[in-house]
C-alpha positions in Angstrom: 64.5 108.5 106.0 67.9 110.2 106.5 69.7 107.0 105.4 67.6 107.0 102.2 68.5 110.6 101.5 72.1 109.9 102.1 72.1 107.1 99.6 69.8 108.5 96.9 70.8 112.1 96.8 74.5 111.6 96.0 73.6 109.2 93.2 71.1 111.5 91.5 73.2 114.5 92.4 75.9 113.2 90.1 73.4 112.6 87.3 72.0 116.1 87.8 75.6 117.5 87.6 76.1 115.9 84.2 72.6 117.1 83.1 73.3 120.7 84.1 76.8 120.8 82.6 75.4 119.7 79.2 72.4 122.1 79.3 74.6 125.1 80.2 77.2 124.2 77.6 80.0 123.5 80.2 80.5 120.2 78.5 80.0 119.7 74.7 77.9 117.5 72.5 80.5 114.7 72.5 81.1 114.7 76.3 78.5 112.0 76.9 79.9 109.7 74.3 83.5 110.1 75.3 82.9 109.7 79.0 80.7 106.7 78.3 83.5 105.1 76.3 85.9 105.7 79.2 83.5 103.9 81.6 82.6 101.1 79.2 86.2 100.3 78.0 88.3 101.1 81.1 86.8 102.0 84.4 83.9 99.5 84.7 85.7 96.6 83.2 88.5 97.2 85.7 86.0 97.1 88.5 84.3 94.0 87.2 87.5 92.1 86.7 88.9 92.9 90.1 85.7 91.8 91.9 85.3 88.5 90.1 89.1 87.8 90.1 89.1 88.0 93.9 85.8 86.1 94.5 85.0 82.4 94.9 82.7 80.3 92.8 80.4 79.8 95.8 80.0 83.6 96.1 79.2 84.0 92.4 76.9 81.1 91.8 73.5 82.1 93.2 70.8 80.3 91.1 67.9 81.7 93.1 69.0 85.2 92.5 69.7 84.6 88.8 66.2 83.0 88.4 64.5 85.9 90.2 66.3 88.6 88.1 65.7 86.6 84.9 62.0 86.2 85.7 61.5 89.9 86.2 63.3 90.8 83.0 62.0 88.0 80.7 58.3 88.2 81.7 58.2 92.0 81.3 60.1 91.8 78.0 57.9 89.1 76.5 54.6 90.8 77.7 55.7 94.1 76.2 56.7 92.6 72.9 53.4 90.7 72.5 51.4 93.7 73.5 53.2 96.1 71.0 52.9 93.6 68.2 49.2 93.4 68.8 49.3 97.1 68.2 50.7 96.3 64.7 54.3 97.3 65.6 57.1 95.5 63.7 59.0 92.9 65.7 62.1 95.1 65.6 60.3 98.0 67.1 58.4 95.9 69.6 61.7 94.2 70.7 63.3 97.6 71.4 60.1 98.6 73.3 60.4 95.4 75.3 64.0 96.3 76.2 62.9 99.7 77.2 60.5 98.1 79.7 62.8 95.4 81.0 66.4 96.7 80.6 67.4 98.0 84.1 70.4 100.3 84.4 72.4 97.8 86.4 75.8 98.8 85.1 75.8 102.6 85.4 73.4 103.0 88.3 73.0 99.6 89.9 76.6 98.9 90.7 77.3 102.3 92.5 73.9 102.1 94.2 74.5 98.6 95.6 77.9 99.6 96.8 76.5 102.6 98.6 73.7 100.6 100.2 75.3 97.2 100.9 79.0 98.0 100.8 81.5 95.9 98.9 79.2 92.8 99.3 76.7 94.5 97.1 79.1 94.4 94.1 78.5 90.7 93.3 74.7 90.9 93.0 75.0 94.0 90.9 77.6 92.4 88.6 75.6 89.2 88.1 72.5 91.3 87.3 74.5 93.4 84.9 75.6 90.2 83.0 72.0 89.0 82.8 70.7 92.3 81.5 73.6 93.5 79.3 74.3 90.1 77.8 71.4 87.7 78.0 68.5 90.1 77.6 70.3 92.4 75.2 71.3 89.4 73.1 67.7 88.3 72.8 66.7 91.8 71.8 69.4 91.8 69.1 68.4 88.4 67.7 64.7 89.5 67.4 65.6 92.8 65.7 67.9 90.9 63.3 65.2 88.4 62.5 62.7 91.2 61.9 64.9 93.3 59.6 66.4 90.5 57.5 64.7 90.1 54.2 66.4 86.8 53.5 66.2 83.9 55.9 69.7 83.6 57.3 69.4 82.8 61.0 73.0 81.8 61.1 74.0 85.4 60.2 72.0 86.6 63.2 73.7 84.1 65.5 77.2 85.2 64.1 76.4 88.9 64.6 75.2 88.3 68.2 78.2 86.2 69.0 80.6 88.9 67.6 78.7 91.6 69.5 79.0 89.7 72.8 82.6 88.7 72.2 83.5 92.4 71.8 81.5 93.5 74.9 84.0 94.6 77.6 81.3 94.3 80.3 81.0 90.6 79.5 84.7 89.8 78.8 86.0 91.5 81.9 84.1 89.5 84.5 84.6 86.3 82.5 88.3 86.9 82.5 88.2 87.7 86.2 86.3 84.5 86.9 88.9 82.5 84.9 91.7 84.2 86.9 89.9 83.3 90.2 89.5 79.7 89.0 93.2 79.5 88.3 94.1 80.2 91.9 96.5 82.9 91.0 96.8 86.0 93.2 96.7 89.5 91.7 100.0 91.4 92.1 99.9 94.5 94.4 100.7 96.8 91.4 97.9 95.2 89.4 95.4 95.5 92.3 96.3 99.2 92.7 95.9 99.8 89.0 92.5 98.2 88.9 91.4 99.9 92.0 92.3 103.4 90.7 90.4 102.7 87.5 87.5 101.1 89.2 87.0 104.0 91.6 86.4 106.3 88.6 83.6 104.1 87.3 80.9 105.3 89.7 81.1 109.1 89.3 81.9 109.0 85.6 79.1 106.6 84.8 76.5 108.7 86.7 77.7 112.0 85.2 77.7 110.4 81.7 74.1 109.3 82.3 73.2 112.9 83.1 74.9 114.2 80.0 73.0 111.6 77.9 69.6 112.6 79.4 70.2 116.2 78.5 70.2 115.4 74.8 67.0 116.0 72.9 65.5 113.4 70.6 62.7 114.1 68.0 60.1 111.5 67.0 57.0 109.6 68.1 56.5 108.9 71.8 53.3 106.9 71.9 53.2 104.2 74.6 55.6 106.0 76.9 53.4 105.7 80.0 52.9 102.0 79.7 56.6 101.3 79.2 57.5 103.5 82.3 54.9 101.7 84.4 56.2 98.3 83.3 59.7 99.2 84.2 59.2 100.9 87.5 56.2 99.0 88.9 55.7 95.6 87.1 59.3 94.5 87.1 60.0 95.1 90.8 56.7 93.3 91.7 57.6 90.2 89.7 61.2 90.1 90.8 60.4 90.8 94.4 57.8 88.0 94.4 60.3 85.4 93.1 63.1 86.6 95.4 61.1 86.8 98.6 58.3 84.3 98.1 59.4 81.7 95.7 63.1 81.3 96.4 63.2 83.0 99.8 66.7 84.3 99.2 69.1 85.5 101.9 68.6 89.1 102.9 71.5 90.5 100.8 70.5 88.7 97.6 66.7 89.3 98.0 67.2 93.0 98.8 69.6 93.4 95.9 67.2 91.7 93.5 64.4 94.1 94.4 66.5 97.2 94.4 68.1 96.4 91.1 64.7 95.7 89.5 63.5 99.1 90.6 66.2 100.9 88.6 65.4 103.0 85.6 65.9 101.9 82.0 69.5 101.8 80.9 71.0 103.2 77.7 71.2 99.8 75.9 67.8 100.1 74.1 68.6 103.6 72.9 72.0 102.5 71.5 70.2 99.6 69.7 67.5 101.9 68.3 70.2 104.3 67.1 72.3 101.5 65.5 69.4 100.0 63.6 67.9 103.5 62.8 64.6 102.8 64.5 62.6 105.4 66.4 64.9 106.5 69.3 62.7 109.4 70.7 60.4 106.9 72.6 63.4 105.1 74.2 65.0 108.4 75.1 61.8 109.6 76.7 61.4 106.3 78.7 65.0 106.6 80.0 64.4 110.1 81.1 61.1 109.5 82.8 62.2 106.2 84.5 65.3 107.9 85.8 63.3 110.7 87.4 60.6 108.2 88.6 63.2 105.9 90.1 63.8 108.5 92.7 60.4 107.3 94.1 60.8 103.5 93.4 64.4 103.3 94.8 63.4 105.3 97.9 60.3 103.2 98.4 62.4 100.0 98.0 64.9 101.2 100.5 62.1 102.1 102.9 60.3 98.8 102.6 63.6 96.9 103.1 64.4 98.9 106.2 67.7 100.2 104.8 
């Protein structure tokens, strides 16, 4: 139990620090957005590049882990979209709800958590999961929203928009560049390694504080279906992912444990950003993010206990 407390409390303590600073006015309305930009454009890409640039293909290519994480994300996403559309929700809104139920916060919370639990070895599973969630799942969500909102039938436009969005995503570009660097056989210069290390070390605390700042913001609007989305994220997704990781593929301990722990994470900010960008109802997504973040105290602690960590 003490090990669980030592891992969980520092993570959520940083989130709470950001939340309190925003609520008390110590940090202003733009603090969350600006700190988020620093993490997304500098700190986290530096960390992702360094890890992949110094890794081998054998370390990165883990098909069983990829399949387990994808199964948890895709099945929950599809089930949620179908259920919400049967409730006469538009495809765009149902897709955003699906992301709310399946989009784990692997980048901002998963990476620092895996490092704390598994050490540096935990970075690779977290990075691979981040690519799956932030690129593959998010791209599917964008495509469905575009299809729903387009009055004219131009599927090529949706493909172009998705391609542009992914090509400009630093969380995708950084590890891909890092993997290319690793494949070249070149070695990072000491100065470059130090530069990337300094930026990368800022990713964890800044990402968690930024998340707390974001959660302190109020959103007005409808919130029906919140409980179902929270249950799908914190209960259904870990069950599905854990089943595939431990029973179907029987992954090595590090990868199986990482898959379960990453699936127990709360909803990330991606669905909220998508809802805001397309001017859909953002209050529901914001509520889900807040409740899953609080609820993940239980799911993450339970996962760590079951895994004996």
